[in-house]
N, C-alpha and C positions, 0 to 999 in steps of 0.2 A: 289596472292592467299593465301600465308601463312599469310601475314599481315592482310588480310581481315578476315580470320577465327579467328585470335587472337583478333582482335578488336570486332568482333561479340560476342565472348565468354565473354570478359570483360564487354561489354555494357550490355549483358543480366544479368550477375552477379550483376552489379551495379543497374539495375532496380529492381532485387529481394530484394536488401538491402534497396533501397530508397523508396519503396512503403509505403504509409501511413497505419495507423492502420486499419485492417479489419479482417474478420473471417478467411481469408486464409493466411494473412501475418501479424500476431499479433506482436506488439511491446511489449516486456516484459523486465524484469530486466536483468542486466548484468550477474547475476548468475542464471537466469531461472525464472520460474513462482513462485508465492507465493504458499506455501504448506498449505493444510488443517491441522489445529492443533486439534488433537484428544486426547490430554493429559492435558487439562486444569483442574485445581482443581475445582471439582464440587461445586457450590455455592459461589465461590469467586466473590465478588460484589464490584465494583468500581463506584465512582460518582465524577463528576466535576460540582461544582456549580459556575455559572458565578458571578463575583463580584458585590456586592450591590452598589459599587461606580460608576458603569457604567450604561448607560441607558438601554441597552439590558438585559433582565432578562431570567433566565432559567437554565437548567441543561442537562447533558447527563449521563446516567448510562450504565454500561456494566457488565453483569453477565454470568458466564459459567453454564448453566442449566444442561447439560448432559455431559460436558467434551469436546464436539466437537464445536469449534468456540465460538463466544461471541454474546449474545443477547443484542443489543444496543437499548436504548430508548432516543430520543431527544425531548425536549420541550423548545421552545424559544418564547419570545414575546417582544413587545415594540421595534421592529426593526426600522431602519431608513425608512423614507417614499420614498426614492429613492436610487438608486445604486445597486439594486438587479438584478437578483436573487442572494441570498447570498450563499457563500461556507462555508464549515466547514471541518476541518481535525484534525486528531491526529498529533500533532507535536512532533518532536524528543526530545526536551528538556522541562523540567518543566518551569513554569513561574518564572522569577527571583523575588527577594524580592521587587524590585521597581515596579513590576506590568507591566513592559514594554513588550508588546506582541512580539516585534521583538526578544526578548531574547529566545523565544521558538524554534528558528532556523527553519529548513525545516521540511517537512512532514516525518512521520515515513515511512522508505523506506528500509527495510532490504535486498531487492533484488536489490537495486541500480538501479531502473528504471529511476528516474527523472520525472519531471512534464510534459514534452512534448514528444510526442503528448498527447493530453488529454486522460484520461481514457475511455475505451470502457466498459460501464456497462454490455454488453453482455459477456464480457470476464474478469470478476472480478479478476481472478487469475493472470492476466497480469498487473493489476493496482498496484499503491503504496498501501501498507497495510493501511496507514493512510488516504488515500483519500476517506473518507466516502461519501461525497456529490458526488464525481465522480462516485462511484459505485452504490449509492442508491438514488440519486436525490438531487438537490439543494433546498434551503429554498425559497419557492415561495409564502408564505402567512404569515399573522401576525394575531393571533398566529399561530405557526407551530408545529406539533407533527409528529413523525415518529418512527417506531420500525421495526427492522429487525435482522436477524442473519447473522453475518459476519464470514465465515469459516476460515479466515486467521489471525485474531487477537488472542492474547493470554493473559490469566491471569496467565501464568506460568513464574515466574521470571527466568531470565537467558538466554532467547532466544530472537532473534531480534524482533519478533512480539509482545513481551510483552509491554503493554501500561500503566501498573499501576503506573509507575514512570515518566510518561510523561504528556502531556497537550492537551486540545482541544482549537482550535482557530477558531473564526468566521470571515469571510472576506466579504468585498464588492465583486461584480462581477469582479472588476479590480484587485483583490487580496490584496487590502489595508486591514490591520487588524483592526477589530472593537473591539473585546474583547477576553479574553482567561481565562482559569482556569485550575488548576491542578487536575488530578485524585487522589482520596484518597480512600484507602481501608476502606470500611464501616464496614465490619465484619471481624476482624483479625482472628477469629477462623475458617473462611472458607477456608483459604489457608494454606498448610502445611509448607511453607518455607517463610522466610522474604524477603521483597522486595530487589531486587538487586540494587546496586548503578547505577545512570544514566550513560549510555555510548552511544555515537552516534550509531544509528542502522546500518549505512553503514559500520561500522567497524566489524560488526558481520560476522559470517561465511556464506558460501554459504547456501541458503535456510533458513537463520535465525537460524543456528545451535548454540549449546551451546559454549560460549567462543568466543574470538575475532579471533582465528586462526583455529578453529575446522573445519574439513571437514566431520564430522559425523552428520547425521540427527538424532535429538533426538527421543527417543521412543514416539510413538503417533503422530508424524508429518508425514503426508503422502502426496504423490504427488497428485495434482489436475489433473484428467484424462479427462479434457474437450477438446474442439476443438483446443485450442491454442497449446497444447503439440503435438498432431498429426500433426498439420499444420507446426510446426517448423521442425519436422522430415522430412516432405515432401519437404520443401524448402532446407533442408540440402542435400537431395537426388538430387534435381535439380542442386545445386551448384556443387556437386561431378560430376554429369554428364557433366556440362559445363567445369569443370576442365579436364575431359577426352577429350573433344573436343579440348581444347587448347593443351593438350599433344599430341594428334594425329596430330594436325597441325604442331607442332614443328618437328615431325618425317618425314614430307613430304619433 
């Protein structure tokens, strides 16, 4: 009897942890959901122009129009005739001097989520900050244009979600890298502080806070109050309840 109750509790807890991404059991970062950034310098404008030496042409821009999130515009053309749909992400490091896109490292990921399972576009706060095609759609045509506001990217230097000293990389569907480019501040007068030196986003604080060891949420960065947050609390309650079952079983 005792062993059966303990095994049941452990198995149920394991199922709760192992479920795939869904609206009720979202997979999010190790430090929680991405936060909405509401303190971006208004008018700060960044652009990444794909290199003329590569076949694929185009650019992506990011601007903070009202301080909340970033408005991105992507335009690409002359894509390969096979190997799509194509992916694109903000990567953690800038393109090195030799232009090798492998040097851009992994996706911008201040919440330390990882790439698997794939991003659920219905729960963008649970995705990697840099996974733009995962949140807003893959490149499915040639030419291709797309514009949208991402609430979790930042033009404010010093926090984990800041992309101004990083890069954009375009991939084949199998994740092979095609081309990449660095973001550059187009209007230096639009931002009040200089660009911070590059540092891997995963070393930033919980929720992309200021500094590598900070536990303080920067002013203007607010939790996303979507379904994922409440669902995670619900699952925590389930696990606590299962723990109670196990504890009661031990007392029998």
